[in-house]
MARDOKE-753477 format. One record per residue (C-alpha): x, y, z; residue number from 0. Coordinates in nm, 4 decimals. Example, Ala and Ser with C-alpha at 12.3 -4.5 7.8 and 13.67 -1.06 7.14 Angstrom:
> u,v,w,k
> 1.2300,-0.4500,0.7800,0
> 1.3670,-0.1060,0.7140,1
END
This chain:
> u,v,w,k
> 0.9874,-7.1319,-5.3014,0
> 1.2274,-6.8828,-5.4168,1
> 1.0138,-6.6834,-5.6054,2
> 0.7693,-6.6711,-5.2906,3
> 1.0719,-6.6015,-5.0366,4
> 1.2157,-6.3351,-5.2944,5
> 0.8533,-6.1879,-5.2834,6
> 0.8073,-6.1840,-4.9234,7
> 1.1757,-6.0130,-4.8916,8
> 1.0707,-5.7581,-5.1323,9
> 0.7496,-5.6747,-4.9420,10
> 0.9427,-5.6373,-4.6488,11
> 1.1914,-5.4399,-4.7628,12
> 0.9320,-5.2054,-4.9576,13
> 0.7639,-5.1984,-4.5724,14
> 1.0470,-5.1417,-4.3884,15
> 1.1360,-4.8243,-4.6262,16
> 0.7977,-4.6939,-4.6174,17
> 0.8167,-4.6707,-4.2009,18
> 1.1207,-4.5380,-4.2137,19
> 1.0244,-4.2680,-4.4768,20
> 0.7004,-4.1774,-4.2602,21
> 0.9258,-4.1644,-3.9491,22
> 1.1488,-3.9343,-4.1117,23
> 0.8822,-3.6874,-4.2280,24
> 0.7602,-3.7100,-3.8677,25
> 1.0250,-3.5161,-3.7443,26
> 1.1839,-3.2797,-4.0060,27
> 1.5246,-3.1638,-3.9986,28
> 1.5850,-2.7826,-4.0910,29
> 1.8998,-2.6014,-4.0955,30
> 1.7482,-2.2591,-4.2060,31
> 1.7130,-2.0696,-3.8482,32
> 1.3564,-1.9012,-3.7889,33
> 1.3154,-1.5205,-3.8540,34
> 1.2843,-1.2989,-3.5684,35
> 1.2391,-0.9180,-3.5160,36
> 1.1833,-0.7466,-3.1875,37
> 0.9397,-0.4944,-3.2102,38
> 1.0882,-0.2804,-2.8795,39
> 1.4640,-0.4286,-2.8811,40
> 1.5494,-0.1495,-2.5861,41
> 1.2669,-0.1073,-2.3117,42
> 1.3082,0.2337,-2.0647,43
> 1.0981,0.1460,-1.7534,44
> 1.0541,0.1457,-1.3491,45
> 1.0899,-0.0458,-1.0582,46
> 0.8212,-0.2616,-1.0038,47
> 0.6309,-0.1656,-1.3775,48
> 0.4725,-0.3764,-1.5631,49
> 0.6286,-0.3723,-1.9372,50
> 0.5645,-0.5679,-2.2748,51
> 0.7874,-0.7624,-2.4648,52
> 0.7171,-0.7931,-2.8401,53
> 0.8501,-0.9606,-3.1766,54
> 0.7455,-1.1398,-3.4938,55
> 0.8647,-1.4887,-3.5132,56
> 0.8263,-1.6511,-3.8838,57
> 0.9559,-2.0082,-3.9947,58
> 0.8686,-2.1129,-4.3166,59
> 0.7871,-2.5075,-4.1867,60
> 0.5960,-2.3646,-3.8858,61
> 0.7148,-2.2810,-3.5218,62
> 0.7431,-2.4940,-3.2398,63
> 0.7955,-2.2871,-2.9287,64
> 0.9468,-1.9781,-2.8175,65
> 1.1560,-1.9292,-2.4983,66
> 1.2564,-1.6156,-2.2812,67
> 1.5408,-1.6447,-2.0316,68
> 1.7148,-1.4198,-1.8010,69
> 1.8929,-1.5778,-1.4947,70
> 1.8986,-1.2684,-1.2465,71
> 1.5601,-1.2340,-1.2697,72
> 1.4916,-1.6177,-1.2492,73
> 1.2856,-1.5727,-1.5913,74
> 1.3049,-1.9092,-1.7620,75
> 0.9850,-2.0027,-1.9644,76
> 0.9211,-2.2111,-2.2695,77
> 0.5774,-2.0923,-2.4417,78
> 0.4673,-2.4228,-2.6913,79
> 0.3270,-2.3155,-3.0049,80
> 0.1659,-2.6516,-3.0692,81
> -0.1551,-2.5573,-2.9554,82
> -0.1869,-2.2365,-3.1985,83
> -0.1285,-2.4769,-3.5139,84
> 0.2565,-2.4658,-3.5078,85
> 0.2079,-2.1179,-3.7250,86
> 0.4411,-2.0130,-4.0259,87
> 0.4114,-1.6689,-3.8475,88
> 0.3292,-1.5224,-3.4616,89
> 0.3313,-1.2153,-3.2639,90
> 0.4691,-1.2279,-2.9671,91
> 0.3439,-1.0002,-2.6791,92
> 0.4888,-1.1278,-2.3599,93
> 0.4077,-0.9222,-2.0147,94
> 0.6434,-0.8824,-1.7153,95
> 0.7205,-0.7099,-1.4055,96
> 1.0434,-0.5221,-1.3516,97
> 1.1393,-0.6310,-1.0250,98
> 1.1596,-0.3979,-0.7155,99
> 1.5345,-0.4894,-0.6548,100
> 1.6541,-0.4572,-0.9967,101
> 1.9906,-0.3219,-0.9924,102
> 2.0726,0.0150,-1.2288,103
> 2.2407,-0.1559,-1.5672,104
> 2.1560,-0.3009,-1.8839,105
> 1.9550,-0.6465,-1.8329,106
> 1.9616,-0.8325,-2.0988,107
> 1.6262,-1.1063,-2.1804,108
> 1.7456,-1.3882,-2.4231,109
> 1.4571,-1.4706,-2.7162,110
> 1.5072,-1.8016,-2.8726,111
> 1.2642,-1.9245,-3.1471,112
> 1.2370,-2.2816,-3.2421,113
> 1.0828,-2.4278,-3.5234,114
> 0.9078,-2.7781,-3.5578,115
> 1.2209,-2.8462,-3.7989,116
> 1.4362,-2.8023,-3.4668,117
> 1.6400,-2.4686,-3.6023,118
> 1.6766,-2.2004,-3.3524,119
> 1.7062,-1.8144,-3.3656,120
> 1.8280,-1.6154,-3.0015,121
> 1.7795,-1.2419,-2.9843,122
> 1.8043,-0.9949,-2.6671,123
> 1.5285,-0.7613,-2.5463,124
> 1.7497,-0.4685,-2.3944,125
> 1.5981,-0.3409,-2.0407,126
> 1.6587,-0.0150,-1.8965,127
> 1.5479,0.1365,-1.5836,128
> 1.4085,0.4986,-1.6042,129
> 1.6938,0.7156,-1.3925,130
> 1.5621,1.0379,-1.4676,131
> 1.4819,1.0979,-1.0515,132
> 1.3323,1.4271,-0.9412,133
> 1.5968,1.4592,-0.6679,134
> 1.9335,1.3556,-0.6184,135
> 2.1386,1.3741,-0.3026,136
> 2.4877,1.3498,-0.1702,137
> 2.5615,1.0971,0.1430,138
> 2.9229,1.0961,0.3078,139
> 2.8104,0.7490,0.4550,140
> 2.6553,0.4259,0.3653,141
> 2.4915,0.3553,0.7379,142
> 2.1018,0.4108,0.7028,143
> 2.0692,0.5143,1.0371,144
> 2.2393,0.8549,0.9235,145
> 1.9590,0.9250,0.6785,146
> 1.6803,0.9486,0.9296,147
> 1.8282,1.0010,1.2551,148
> 1.9620,1.3908,1.1581,149
> 1.6843,1.6527,1.1701,150
> 1.7678,1.7861,0.8451,151
> 2.0411,1.8422,0.6104,152
> 2.1660,1.4832,0.5392,153
> 2.1420,1.3907,0.3109,154
> 2.2265,1.7003,0.0837,155
> 2.0289,1.7832,-0.2149,156
> 2.1766,1.8299,-0.5443,157
> 2.0493,2.0940,-0.8084,158
> 1.8918,1.9229,-1.1063,159
> 1.9895,2.0997,-1.4127,160
> 1.8417,1.8596,-1.6600,161
> 1.7031,1.5156,-1.7484,162
> 1.9315,1.2531,-1.6013,163
> 2.1907,1.5810,-1.4753,164
> 2.2685,1.6857,-1.1533,165
> 2.5283,1.8711,-0.9768,166
> 2.6451,2.0581,-0.6501,167
> 2.9101,2.2412,-0.4800,168
> 3.0705,2.0469,-0.2174,169
> 3.2972,2.1353,0.0636,170
> 3.5229,1.8537,0.1482,171
> 3.6216,1.9132,0.4807,172
> 3.9268,1.6521,0.5075,173
> 4.1287,1.5071,0.2854,174
> 4.0656,1.1576,0.0850,175
> 3.6521,1.2261,0.1885,176
> 3.4296,0.9846,0.0255,177
> 3.0976,1.0564,-0.1251,178
> 2.7873,0.8828,-0.2710,179
> 2.4568,0.9795,-0.4289,180
> 2.1081,0.8482,-0.3857,181
> 1.7759,0.9355,-0.5260,182
> 1.5916,0.8905,-0.2376,183
> 1.6188,1.0662,0.0596,184
> 1.5575,0.8314,0.2947,185
> 1.6814,0.4973,0.1756,186
> 2.0043,0.3940,0.0135,187
> 1.8593,0.1139,-0.1684,188
> 1.7962,0.0095,-0.4423,189
> 2.0283,0.2849,-0.6244,190
> 2.3183,0.3656,-0.4659,191
> 2.5562,0.5544,-0.7402,192
> 2.9155,0.5434,-0.6791,193
> 3.2344,0.4675,-0.9163,194
> 3.1834,0.1311,-1.0897,195
> 3.4169,-0.1488,-0.9587,196
> 3.5122,-0.2817,-1.3401,197
> 3.5404,0.1093,-1.4886,198
> 3.6293,0.3507,-1.2400,199
> 3.5928,0.6337,-1.5072,200
> 3.2000,0.5194,-1.5070,201
> 2.9041,0.5376,-1.2215,202
> 2.7522,0.2502,-1.1146,203
> 2.3740,0.2130,-0.9616,204
> 2.4510,-0.1026,-0.7666,205
> 2.3821,-0.0632,-0.4414,206
> 2.5682,-0.4148,-0.3838,207
> 2.8936,-0.3211,-0.5622,208
> 2.9112,0.1043,-0.6084,209
> 3.2163,0.2423,-0.5011,210
> 3.2938,0.5768,-0.2807,211
> 3.4088,0.8660,-0.4585,212
> 3.7023,1.0332,-0.3248,213
> 3.7655,1.3785,-0.2833,214
> 4.1652,1.4352,-0.2719,215
> 4.1813,1.7613,-0.1010,216
> 4.0269,1.9689,0.1214,217
> 3.8029,2.2735,-0.0440,218
> 3.5327,2.2925,-0.2734,219
> 3.4336,2.0671,-0.5703,220
> 3.1897,2.1210,-0.8034,221
> 3.0431,1.7810,-0.8704,222
> 2.8370,1.6649,-1.1852,223
> 2.6834,1.3101,-1.2688,224
> 2.4242,1.1747,-1.5302,225
> 2.2411,0.8673,-1.4562,226
> 2.1380,0.7971,-1.7707,227
> 2.4855,0.7191,-1.9171,228
> 2.6826,0.6989,-1.5615,229
> 2.9095,0.9422,-1.5916,230
> 3.0201,1.1967,-1.3422,231
> 3.3008,1.4842,-1.3423,232
> 3.5031,1.6443,-1.0475,233
> 3.6040,2.0003,-1.0471,234
> 3.7902,2.1481,-0.7658,235
> 3.7140,2.5088,-0.7506,236
> 3.9551,2.7878,-0.6438,237
> 3.9403,2.9019,-0.2900,238
> 3.6694,3.1704,-0.2100,239
> 3.8435,3.5029,-0.0944,240
> 3.7676,3.5534,0.2688,241
> 3.7065,3.8958,0.2310,242
> 3.3608,3.7766,0.0945,243
> 3.2986,3.5964,0.4198,244
> 3.0677,3.7124,0.6751,245
> 3.2035,3.7775,1.0487,246
> 2.9375,3.6352,1.2607,247
> 2.6406,3.3635,1.1894,248
> 2.4066,3.3344,1.4619,249
> 2.0848,3.1494,1.5796,250
> 1.7893,3.3317,1.6347,251
> 1.4550,3.2439,1.7590,252
> 1.3260,2.9912,2.0298,253
> 1.3043,2.6492,2.1412,254
> 1.6802,2.6064,2.2585,255
> 1.6998,2.4171,2.5812,256
> 1.9738,2.5989,2.7500,257
> 1.8535,2.9832,2.6223,258
> 1.5197,2.9839,2.7959,259
> 1.5042,3.4019,2.7838,260
> 1.5770,3.3728,2.4092,261
> 1.2582,3.4386,2.1930,262
> 1.3422,3.6384,1.8735,263
> 1.5855,3.8554,2.0038,264
> 1.8316,4.0092,1.7587,265
> 2.1425,4.0710,1.9579,266
> 2.3608,3.9044,2.2234,267
> 2.3380,3.7695,2.4787,268
> 1.9876,3.5799,2.3755,269
> 2.1184,3.4652,2.0551,270
> 2.3649,3.2009,1.9699,271
> 2.6805,3.2829,1.7984,272
> 2.8303,2.9872,1.5635,273
> 3.1851,2.9000,1.5507,274
> 3.3466,3.0083,1.2752,275
> 3.6166,2.7251,1.1416,276
> 3.9713,2.8268,1.1416,277
> 4.0412,2.6490,0.8133,278
> 3.7459,2.7899,0.6358,279
> 3.5920,3.1259,0.6814,280
> 3.2359,3.0344,0.5343,281
> 3.2130,2.7416,0.7550,282
> 3.0217,2.7680,1.1399,283
> 2.9414,2.4812,1.3702,284
> 2.7668,2.4923,1.6952,285
> 2.6352,2.1983,1.9282,286
> 2.2621,2.3101,2.0767,287
> 2.0151,2.1157,2.2325,288
> 1.6555,2.1227,2.0757,289
> 1.3861,2.1182,2.3545,290
> 1.1131,2.3759,2.5714,291
> 1.3538,2.5459,2.7625,292
> 1.2208,2.5737,3.1662,293
> 0.9223,2.8035,3.2314,294
> 0.8334,2.7867,2.8536,295
> 0.4828,2.6016,2.7156,296
> 0.5235,2.6016,2.3436,297
> 0.5931,2.2964,2.1902,298
> 0.8025,2.3852,1.8400,299
> 1.1315,2.5383,1.7962,300
> 1.1580,2.8206,1.5650,301
> 1.4490,2.9964,1.4564,302
> 1.6200,3.1410,1.1502,303
> 1.9770,3.2387,1.1020,304
> 2.1520,3.5987,1.0922,305
> 2.4754,3.7833,1.0596,306
> 2.3943,3.9552,1.4041,307
> 2.3992,4.3080,1.2293,308
> 2.0079,4.3750,1.3100,309
> 1.8182,4.1882,1.0709,310
> 2.0136,4.3347,0.7723,311
> 2.1525,3.9972,0.6602,312
> 1.9907,3.6559,0.7105,313
> 1.8772,3.3016,0.6117,314
> 1.5319,3.1417,0.6405,315
> 1.4902,2.7575,0.4915,316
> 1.3473,2.6346,0.1483,317
> 1.0520,2.4610,0.3847,318
> 0.9765,2.4836,0.7764,319
> 1.0333,2.1099,0.8427,320
> 1.1490,1.8964,0.5974,321
> 1.4450,2.1151,0.4979,322
> 1.7207,2.1054,0.2356,323
> 1.8490,2.4409,0.1958,324
> 1.8625,2.7888,0.3284,325
> 1.7618,3.1035,0.1478,326
> 1.9477,3.3826,0.1774,327
> 1.6839,3.6921,0.2675,328
> 1.4148,3.4847,0.2366,329
> 1.2203,3.1444,0.2516,330
> 1.0626,3.0139,0.5545,331
> 1.1098,3.0278,0.9395,332
> 1.2220,2.6525,1.0682,333
> 0.9629,2.5074,1.2816,334
> 1.0422,2.2318,1.4666,335
> 0.8593,2.0036,1.6903,336
> 1.0256,1.9946,2.0658,337
> 0.9802,1.8182,2.4428,338
> 1.0720,1.9118,2.7473,339
> 1.3347,1.6237,2.6930,340
> 1.6166,1.8306,2.4926,341
> 1.7585,1.6676,2.1938,342
> 2.1459,1.7227,2.1419,343
> 2.2264,1.8312,1.7687,344
> 2.5931,1.9525,1.5736,345
> 2.4565,2.2430,1.3725,346
> 2.7019,2.2771,1.0509,347
> 2.6353,2.6010,0.8373,348
> 2.8040,2.6825,0.4963,349
> 2.7612,3.0493,0.3909,350
> 2.9382,2.9463,0.0540,351
> 2.7115,2.6441,-0.0415,352
> 2.3873,2.7782,0.1529,353
> 2.4000,2.3933,0.2959,354
> 2.2934,2.3908,0.6678,355
> 2.2526,2.0576,0.8594,356
> 2.1397,1.9481,1.2261,357
> 2.3583,1.6009,1.3154,358
> 2.1943,1.4338,1.5868,359
> 2.4632,1.3532,1.8527,360
END
């Protein structure tokens, strides 16, 4: 009986050992992480565009899955590789669409590879927006109504000097005036460039957090910015000599509601002299009403700017309607649709910067 009991005990001990071994072998454990090599660590794309994340994964035991995660874009996707036979090598090519509202910053998408031994290896794709915009504009307010209520000149177009680089000469009419920059003429979103609140020596293009750039003094500034490395510079220029300023500046043309006899004359009283600023001899302003004058039948306001000296010097515009700047002794006549109901505008013309704006009142 002792012998039989010993054999039975030995059988069950052996059976337990075998079962235990089989159980351990069914879920191998490895301390060696998978190998992950990114094919395109840095990806430059644009809003709303599709892009691919590619990588080569490898593990001697076999690959269980991979996960892509980025909480800002609600991306959290684990892909099982069981149906692929838990390969020892796997080329990942994952398609994703850049959100239309993505902020202008470096976006880091984490890729985690997991082996069947449950070892993991994580790395990150860096996603950047293509910030080489065709145009860049300066704005003095973040009120979106200001972008579309004025006739032209708001926002103010900058000069693109090279890829990612923009600059302009801007007149700060008051101390501590505030400016931002946008690549779209008609909207502040999704890009609004201003100071980065976490580092005021850099720019942020994030609409939700960018702060205004403050210009401490009254006068002309040269402003530069780079949308790739998010840098900017301010240089206050020497006050231009008053001897270079024009004595008078006038609007000439037709379609000004309060000037029914005005029809392309080039002398008083049928031109509109602008008022020279006492603080800046290059700056001229006037409040006017555009509209069809009584007794007239035309439906467009046509005009240029002159120096009231018999057409010797004048300014036209870069285009006839969607105007950005004036062209000295060249350009195109403005031609603006009008009706019998007049619209009031404040005209501001800077002969030093060649910028003119009609702001609706």
